N, C-alpha and C positions, 0 to 999 in steps of 0.2 A: 271369876274368870280373869285371867291375866290379860293385860293389854298387849298389843303388838309391840309398842316401844319397850315395855318391860320384858317381853320375849326377846327382843334384840339384845338387851342388856344380859339376859340369862344366857344367850348364845355367844357372849363374848364381844359384843359390838357396843360402842358408844351410841346411845339412841339417836342423838342429833346427826351424827355422821351417817348412820344407817338411813334415817329418814331423808336426809339430803340426797343420798344415793338413789333411793327409791323415787323421790319426786323428779329427779333428773332422768331416770330410766323409763318412767311410765309412758311418756309420749311415744316411745319406740316399741312398747309392748303391744303385740297384736294377737297372741294366742294365750290360752290358759297356762300353757307351759312357761311362757315369758312372765306372766304374773306370779306363778308359783315359785319361779326361780328367785324373786325378789323377797320372799319371805325369809325372815332371819334364820330359820333352821335349814334352809336350802342354800344359803349364801356362804361363800368362802371369803375370809378377810381380804385376800388379794383382789377380789372382785370390786371392793368398794371404790367408787369414783372419789379421788381425793383432790382433784384439781378444781 
């Protein structure tokens, strides 16, 4: 079974940037939909928090 970081890479994201985005967005996630939106196959490149 592939790991989520390797899934991020398979979906075109650098795993560290994707994980940083997820860890910053998790405190605001309150619904299943919010959590699912953070999965690499549901994320668009322009959504990554780069600051």
